[in-house]
C-alpha positions, -999 to 999 in steps of 0.1 A, spaced: -143 403 -581 -172 388 -556 -162 357 -569 -122 361 -560 -135 373 -526 -153 343 -519 -128 321 -531 -103 341 -507 -125 338 -478 -131 301 -483 -92 297 -486 -86 314 -455 -113 296 -435 -99 261 -450 -64 273 -437 -78 282 -403 -95 249 -400 -64 229 -408 -41 252 -385 -67 246 -356 -66 209 -362 -30 207 -362 -27 229 -332 -53 207 -313 -35 172 -322 -1 188 -310 -15 201 -276 -37 172 -267 -25 149 -242 -15 114 -253 -26 87 -229 3 73 -209 5 35 -209 7 27 -172 26 -4 -161 4 -20 -132 23 -27 -98 33 -58 -88 7 -76 -62 23 -71 -28 35 -105 -11 19 -118 22 51 -106 41 46 -73 27 14 -68 39 15 -85 72 52 -85 79 77 -113 79 67 -141 102 83 -141 134 98 -173 148 79 -189 177 96 -183 209 104 -210 234 111 -210 269 91 -212 304 76 -177 298 62 -186 263 48 -216 277 32 -195 307 17 -172 280 2 -202 261 -12 -215 294 -27 -182 300 -47 -179 265 -60 -217 272 -34 -235 251 -39 -214 220 -3 -211 207 -13 -189 179 -30 -163 199 2 -163 224 23 -160 193 1 -131 178 3 -113 214 43 -116 212 43 -103 176 19 -72 186 46 -62 213 73 -69 187 60 -45 162 52 -19 192 87 -22 206 112 -34 180 143 -28 198 133 -50 226 143 -86 229 117 -116 221 119 -125 258 113 -90 268 83 -90 244 70 -123 259 73 -110 293 53 -77 283 26 -97 266 20 -117 299 20 -86 319 -6 -70 296 -26 -101 297 -27 -101 332 -35 -64 335 -63 -66 313 -79 -96 331 -80 -73 366 
């Protein structure tokens, strides 16, 4: 009788251990494979390059920044980003006005 009781207790513990193992396996989170995002392009980071404006007002802006055409283009691009509904000529004028105001 005591031997049977021990066998039943051991069998119960084995079944409990197997059941807990199966439960743990089924409820554990499986690692997801995450696809890496593609690297953004330069246009996505900095915005699409804008064409270099031409005309007398842009030439005046270039002269005001000591002939630095890249800086003049950057000033115009900043205005285009701040005021996307305005024309390029308006942005050149606005950049000139702000440059003159900053120098006062």
